[in-house]
N, C-alpha and C positions, 0 to 999 in steps of 0.2 A: 445523507438523503437516501442513498441506496441501501441503508440498513434495513429498510422495510422489506427488502427481498431476502433477508437472511433466513427467516424461518422456512421459506420455500426452498431455498438453496440447501439448507441443512437436511430437509426431508429428501431431497434429490441425491445428496452425496452420502447419506448414512448407509444405504445398502451397498454402495461401492466400498465404503470404509469397512463394512462388515466382511465383505469378500476379501479385502486386503489383510484383514486381521488374521486370517487363516494362513498367511504367508509370513516369511521372516522379515518382510519389509517393515521398516520403522517410520514413524512420522518425520523424524529428522532427515531420514534418507530422502523422503518425498520432497521435503522443503528444499534441501540442497540441490536435488535433481531439477526441481522446478526453477529455482533461481539460476542454475547453470544454463538451462535451456533459454530462459528469457534473456540473460546476459549475452549468450552466444548468438542468438537470433538478432538482437538489437545491434550488437557491436560488429557482427559479420555482414549483416544485410543492409541495415540503414545507411551506413557510410557509403555504400556502393549505389545507393539510389533505389534499392529494391524495397520500397516502402510497404507495398501491399503484402508481398511474401513475408517480409520481416514482421509485419503486424500479425499475420496468421500464425507464424511460429511463436511469437511472444504470447498471443492469446491462448494458444494450445497449452503452453507451459504454465500460464497464469492459472488456468482452470485445473491443471494437474496439481499445481501447488496447493489449491484449495482443499485437496483431499487430506492434507496432513492433520487438520483439525478433526475431521470426521474419524480418521483412523485413531487419533489419540483418544477421542471419547470412547470409541468402541473398546480399545485395548486398556483403557483406564490408565494411560501413561502420561496424562497431562501434568505439567510441572513447570517450575521457574526456568529450568534450562531449555526446555522446548520453546517456551515463550520468548526467551532471549534469542535463540537461534532463528526463530520465525521472524521476529521483528527486525533483526539485523539483516537477514537475507532479503527482506522486503526492501530495505534501503539500498542494497546492492542492485537488485533488479530495477528499481526506479531510476537509479543513477545511470545504469546501462542504457535504458530507453532514451533518456534525454541527452546523454553524451553521444549516442549513436546518431540521433537527429541533429544535434549541434554540429557534428563532424560533416554530415552530408550537406547541411545548410552552408557551412563555411566553404566547402569544396564547390558549392554551386553559386558562390559569390553572393550569398544572402547573409551578409555579416550581421545585420540588425536582428534578423530572426534567429540566428545562431546564438546571439547574446540573450534573446528572449527565452530560448530553450534552456540556457544555463540559469536564467532567473527562475524559471519553473523548477529546476532541480534544486536550487538553493532554498527557495521559499518553501517548497514541499518538504525539504528536510527540516526546516525550522518549524513547520507545522507539527511534524511528528515529534521533534525534540521538545517543543513546548508542552505537549501532552505528557510525554514520558517524564520530564522534569517536574511537572506539576504533581503527577501521581507519586513521584519519589518524595514529595513534600506532604503527601497525604491529601492532596486537593483534587477533586474531580474536575476534569477538563474535557468534556465531551462535546463542546460547542464547535460550531464552524460549518460553513456552507459547502466546503469542499474537502472531504476527508480523502484518504488514500484511494478508495474505490472510485470515487468521482474523478479524481485527478487522472487515474490510470485509464479510465474509460474515455475521457476527453482526449487524452494524448494518443491512444491507440486508434480510436475512431478517426480522428483528424489525419493521422499518418496513413491509415489504410485508404481513406477516401482520396487523399492526395496521390497515393500510389495508383489509384484508378483513373487519375487525370482530372479530378474535380478541382477547379481553380480556386485559389484563395483559401481553401478550407483549412490548410495547415497553419497559415498565418493567423486566421481567425481563432482557431483552436488554441494555439500557443499564447496569443495575446490574452484571450479570455482566461486561460488557465493561470497565467502569471498574475492577473488581477485577482482572480478568485483565491489563489494561494496566499497572496499578500493580505487580502481581507481576512481570510481564515486565521492566519497567524495573528493579526491584530485582534480578532475576536477572542482568541485564546489568551493572549496577554492580558486583555481587559478583564476576562473572566477570572483569571488567577489573581489579578490585582484586587478585584472586588471581593474574592473569597478570602484573601489574606489580610483584609483590613481588620483592625482590632475589633473583636467582638463578632466578627462575621462567622457564619457557619460554612465550613469548608466543603460540605456536601459529601464528605468521605465517611462511610460507615466502617465498621470493623473489618468487613471483607475487603473494602477498598484499600484500607491501610495495609492489610496483609499483602495484597497484590502489589502495592507500591513498594513494599520492603523487598519483595522478591524480584521486582523488575517486571512483573506481569500485571498489566493494568486490565480494566474491564474490556472484555471482548478478545483478550489475548488467549493463546492456546492453553495457558495455565488454568483457565476457568473451564471446568469440565462441561459447562452448559453453553459455552460460547460456540458460535458457528464459525465456519470457515470464511475467510474473507478479510474485510477491513479490520485492522487492529488500531492503528494510530493515524 
C-alpha cells in the first residue's frame, strides 16, 4: 500500500544519492550500516523500556538504509549481490525490532504480547519468504495487504507511541500486525497456488524470470529503476 509513495521518495533521495556517489561510500556499506543501527537501537533500547528513543534511533537508520538504492542507481552498481545483501539485511533489522520488543514485554510480565511480537516476526518472515520462493520459481507474487514497509511502520509507530505513554497502542498495533501478516502470507500462498495451476499464466515476463534466477525480484536493488524501500 505504501508503494504509492515510492516515486516521491525516489525523487527525494536521488539528490542525496548523487552527492554520496562522489564519495567512496558503496550501497552495500550503507545497507550494512543501516541494518547495524536498527539492530543496535532495537536490541539495546527496547529491552530496557526506552521505546520512544529506540523508535527514533531505528527510524533514523531505516531512512538512512533507504539511500542504498538511490546510490546504486546513480553509480550504476545495481546487481544480484546488492539485492541479496539488501534483502538479507532487511530480515535482520526486522528480527531485531520484534525480538527487542518481545524481550521488553517478557520482562514487563506481558507474556501474551511477547508471544504476539514473535508471531509478528515469524509471519513477517514467511511473507517475505513466500515472495522470494515464488520468484525463484518464476511466479510473480506482489499481492498482500501488509508488505514490509507497512509492517515496519505499524511496529515502530506503535512502539513509539507506547514510549510516550499512550495506553494500549502497542497491544493494538502488535495484534493488528500479527493478523495482517498472517492474512498477507495466506494471500501470497493462494496467489502462487492459482498461478501454478496447469495452464495458468505465472505473470512472470522475461525480466521477472531473470530477477528470479539472480535472487533479485521486482522492486529489489538489482532493478536499476527500483526505488528505495520495500522489496519483499
